[in-house]
C-alpha positions in Angstrom: 95.2 53.1 -42.2 92.0 51.5 -43.5 89.6 53.4 -45.6 86.1 54.1 -44.5 84.6 51.5 -46.8 87.0 48.8 -45.5 86.1 49.8 -41.9 82.4 49.6 -42.6 82.8 46.1 -44.1 84.8 45.0 -41.1 82.2 46.5 -38.7 79.4 44.8 -40.6 81.2 41.5 -40.5 81.9 41.8 -36.8 78.3 42.7 -35.9 76.8 40.0 -38.0 79.2 37.5 -36.4 78.2 38.7 -33.0 74.5 38.4 -33.8 75.1 34.9 -35.2 76.8 33.8 -32.0 73.8 35.1 -30.0 71.3 33.2 -32.2 73.4 30.0 -32.1 73.7 30.2 -28.3 70.0 30.4 -27.9 69.4 27.6 -30.3 72.0 25.3 -28.6 70.5 26.1 -25.2 67.0 25.2 -26.1 67.6 22.3 -28.4 67.9 19.8 -25.6 64.6 21.0 -24.1 62.9 20.8 -27.5 64.3 17.2 -28.0 63.2 16.0 -24.6 59.7 17.5 -25.0 59.4 16.1 -28.5 60.4 12.6 -27.5 57.8 12.8 -24.7 55.2 13.9 -27.2 54.6 17.2 -25.4 53.9 19.2 -28.5 52.4 22.1 -26.5 55.6 22.4 -24.6 57.7 22.3 -27.8 55.6 25.0 -29.3 56.0 27.2 -26.2 59.8 26.6 -26.1 60.2 27.5 -29.8 58.0 30.6 -29.4 59.9 31.8 -26.4 63.3 31.3 -27.9 62.2 33.0 -31.1 61.0 36.0 -29.0 64.3 36.1 -27.2 66.3 36.1 -30.4 64.2 38.9 -31.8 64.4 40.9 -28.5 68.2 40.7 -28.5 68.9 41.3 -32.2 66.2 43.8 -33.1 67.5 46.7 -31.0 71.0 46.3 -32.4 69.6 46.3 -36.0 67.4 49.3 -35.3 70.3 51.3 -33.8 72.6 50.4 -36.7 69.9 51.4 -39.3 68.9 54.7 -37.6 72.3 55.9 -36.4 75.1 54.6 -38.7 77.1 57.8 -38.7 77.0 58.0 -34.9 78.2 54.4 -34.6 80.9 55.0 -37.2 82.0 58.2 -35.3 82.2 56.3 -31.9 84.3 53.5 -33.3 86.6 55.6 -35.4 86.8 58.6 -33.1 86.0 61.0 -35.9 
């Protein structure tokens, strides 16, 4: 059985990996649109795409971070069953 510290390290690693995948997915999705707009010299469109993708990343990751910061014991209890 793992100790509480080992479990928290694993949970932190798992959640950071999950958030990293979300950020990479958004970046990969919008990179083609940014490249196309940039090559067409549509800087206003590039700015709007970057701004919207940044907002999307914050909207997805911020709630997870807030929940983890405010309720770490609750999350730990759910996952471990204690």
